[in-house]
N, C-alpha and C positions, 0 to 999 in steps of 0.2 A: 503494500499500499503506499502511496506517495506521502512524503513528509512534508506537511503544508507548514511553512515557517510563519510565525505570527510576531506582531509587534509586542514587546513585552511591557506590562504596566510599569510606569515610572513609580519608584519607591518613595515618592513624595508628591505634593501638589505642584501644579505649573508654576505658581508663584512663590513656591517655598524657598527658592534660591536667591531671590531678590534680597539686597540690591546687587549682589554679584554677578548673577545671570538673570535676565529679565524673564518675565512669562512670556513676553512676545518671541524671545529668542527660542525658548522651549517649544513654542507653538510651531515655529518654522523648523527648527533643528530635530526636534523628536517628531512632531506631528507631520511633518512633510518630507524632510531629507531621509530620515531613518525609515519611515514608513515607505517611501519609494524604493529605497534599497532592498527591503524585503519584497515587495511587489514584483520588482524586476528580477529578483532571485527566483520566485516562484515560477514566474513565467519562463525563465531561462532553463530551468532544470526539469520542466515538464517532459516526459517521455525519454529522459536520459539517464545515463548510469548514476546520477547525482540525485534521482528523485526521491530516493528512500534513505539517503545518507544524513548524518547530522552536520551541523554548521562545521564542526572541528574537521570531520572527514572531508568535507567539501573543500575547505581551506587548504589542507594537507595534500590535496590530490588534483585540484582544477587549476585552470589558467583562464586568462582573458576575463571577458565580462562576468562569467559565473564566479570565478574567485574574486573578482572586484566586489560583486554585490554581496557575496557570502562574507568576506572578510569585513567589509563595511557594516554589515549587519551585526556581526559579532562584536567589532570594536565599539560600536556605539551602545549596544546592550551593556557592554563591560564599563564603558565611560560612565554611563548614568548612575551605576552602582559605586563609582569612586567618589560620588559627589554626596553631600548630605547638609541640610540646613543647620544641623549641629556639629558639623565637621570641623577641621582645623586643628584639633588637639590629638597630638600623636603620643603613643606610650607603648607598652608591651614589647614583644620580642622584635618586631620590625624597628623600634627605636634604638634598641640594643645593636641591631645588625647595621642600621644607619651609622650610629656613632663609631662602630668598629670599621666600617668600610671608608667612610667620608671624613671621620674626625669630629664631626658634629652635625646637628640637624640644620644649622645655617649654612654649612658647606654643602650639604646634600641639596637644599633648596636652591642654592646658586648654581649648582651643576645642572639639576633637573630643569630649572627655569631657563638657563642658557641653551639647553638642548631644545626646548620648546620655542623660545624666542628667535633663536638663530636657524631654526630648521628652514630651508629655502623651499618655498612653495607650499603644497599641501601635504599633510602627513600628520603623525602622532609622535608625541614623546612618551616614553615608557620608563618605569622601574620595573626590572624583571629579575628573576632568578636564572643564572646562566647555567650552562652545562656542568660547570664545576661546584654548582651549590652555592655561588657567591651572588650577592645583589650587584646589580649594575644599572646604569642609565644608558638608554639606547634611543634611537629614533627610527621611523619607518616612513618611506614615501607613500604617498597616495593611500592605497588601501592595505599596504604592508602589516603583517601580523608577526610578532616575535615567535609564535608557535612553529612557524615555518623554518626557523633557525634553531629549534631545540630549546627555546627559552621559555619560562613561565612568566606570563605577565602578572604584575602586582598592582600597578597603577598606570593610568594613562591620561594624557592631556590632549584633547583634539585641538590641532592647530589648522585645520581647514577654516577658511575665512568664513564659512557659514556658521562656525561655532561662536564667533565673538563680533561679527561686523555690524549687528543691529546695536550692540551696546557699546562697542570700543572702536567703531570704524576700523582704520587701519593701524591703531596702536596696540599691536599684540601684547608688548610687555605689560600693559595694564590689565589685560585679560588674564594673563598667566598669573599675576600677582593676585588678582582676585580668585582664580582658580586654587591657589595654594591655601586659600583662607577657608575653603570649604571642602577640601578633601576628607573623604570618609576613611579615616585610619583604622577604624574597627574592621571595615571591609578588607584593607589592605593587610591587615595583621591575619585575617582568616584565609586569605589568598597564600600568605607567606607560610602559615602554619601547615596548609595543604600541601605546598610545594615541598616542605621538608619532608613530610610524611611520605609523599610519593617518591622523593629521591632515596629514602631510607628503606623503602620497600624493596 
């Protein structure tokens, strides 16, 4: 039976991230862009070998438009979970890992923000667990996803213009600063815990 991909519910109200990210941005970014990627994915996989595969399976095996729409679907679903109206406060194992790897939370934020701000064109800035079990900052172009490089995503910042243009116009640094203030570190900690368990198995 074909696997129909659907738009996941946001874990908060459309206006819950204001003033960092506006209701209008979510109406377009979630309600139109994300929904369109899913619609195009469902159309693209009909009658193909990908029709009954999971998003992750499609991302790891497809190319061209099917990969692009699958990866953009996955990336956006992950991005929404990385944000919270009550975000911004970091603790737990991920804070210990950040301090160990980067020296301090401030140094991590500087490196992550630089990856997001300086990324040329459309794409994503990520905090990942790499193949060696170390956390690392990386970025991907367009629909790129770290899963394809054997990395486990922990946190992502969308730096496509549609993520911030309504609120911040062309001033990406202001958007990235706002993003850092609403990171859902509880979610990041959950992903980190799961990644460590998977690597230990």
